[in-house]
C-alpha positions as CSV (number, residue, x, y, z in Angstrom):
1,M,-13.0,-2.4,102.7
2,S,-11.1,-1.1,99.6
3,D,-11.1,-3.3,97.0
4,A,-7.7,-1.4,95.4
5,Y,-5.8,-2.8,98.7
6,R,-6.6,-6.3,98.4
7,A,-4.5,-7.7,95.6
8,D,-1.8,-6.3,97.9
9,H,-3.0,-7.8,100.7
10,I,-2.9,-4.6,102.4
11,L,-6.5,-4.2,104.9
12,Y,-7.8,-0.6,104.8
13,L,-11.0,0.8,105.8
14,D,-12.4,3.9,104.4
15,V,-13.7,5.2,107.7
16,Q,-15.4,8.2,106.2
17,G,-17.3,6.3,103.6
18,A,-18.1,3.1,106.5
19,T,-19.5,6.0,108.2
20,A,-21.5,7.5,105.8
21,D,-22.7,4.0,104.9
22,F,-23.6,3.4,108.3
23,Y,-25.8,6.6,108.5
24,S,-27.2,5.3,104.9
25,Y,-28.5,2.4,106.1
26,L,-29.9,3.7,109.5
27,E,-32.1,6.4,107.2
28,S,-33.1,3.7,104.6
29,D,-33.3,0.0,106.5
30,M,-34.0,1.0,110.2
31,P,-37.8,0.5,110.9
32,D,-40.0,3.7,112.0
33,K,-41.0,1.8,115.2
34,Y,-37.4,2.2,116.5
35,T,-35.7,5.5,117.6
36,M,-32.0,5.2,117.4
37,T,-29.2,8.0,119.0
38,V,-25.6,7.5,118.2
39,S,-23.4,8.7,120.5
40,S,-20.2,7.9,118.7
41,V,-19.1,6.3,115.4
42,T,-15.3,5.6,115.3
43,G,-13.0,3.9,113.4
44,T,-9.3,3.3,112.0
45,A,-8.1,3.0,108.6
46,T,-5.6,-0.1,109.5
47,P,-6.4,-2.5,110.9
48,P,-9.9,-1.8,109.6
49,N,-12.1,-0.9,112.7
50,L,-15.3,0.4,113.3
51,A,-17.1,0.8,116.3
52,V,-20.6,2.5,117.1
53,I,-22.0,3.2,120.6
54,G,-25.4,4.6,121.1
55,T,-29.2,3.8,122.1
56,V,-32.3,2.3,120.9
57,T,-35.8,3.4,122.2
58,F,-39.0,1.6,121.1
59,S,-42.5,1.1,122.3
60,T,-44.1,-2.2,124.4
61,L,-47.1,-4.0,123.4
62,F,-48.0,-3.4,127.0
63,Q,-47.9,0.5,126.1
64,Q,-51.8,0.8,126.7
65,Y,-51.3,-0.6,130.4
66,G,-49.1,2.4,131.4
67,F,-45.7,0.7,130.5
68,D,-43.0,3.1,129.6
69,D,-40.9,3.0,126.1
70,I,-38.0,0.0,126.3
71,T,-34.5,2.0,126.1
72,F,-31.1,0.2,125.9
73,D,-27.5,1.3,125.2
74,F,-25.6,-0.7,122.6
75,A,-22.2,-0.9,121.5
76,V,-21.1,-2.7,118.6
77,K,-17.5,-3.0,117.1
78,S,-16.2,-5.1,113.7
79,T,-12.5,-5.6,112.9
80,N,-11.2,-6.8,110.1
81,Y,-8.3,-9.4,110.0
82,R,-6.3,-11.1,107.2
83,T,-6.1,-14.9,107.4
84,E,-4.4,-17.2,105.3
């Protein structure tokens, strides 16, 4: 969210900045034991909305017994609304 717009009660998302922040978070904070594949990151400036779709893969504790890695799809969406 851009602070410059808040005083005027305008909700605006810098989509490129939010996407860059998301990828930066993945690089710096995602534990190495997880492999995340992002299929898409989409967003709108107004209303402020960001959606991420992808896949996460990680090894199980039972890998020594021949179990495969666990993989699951995910979809995350966030939309900001102003309430007064």
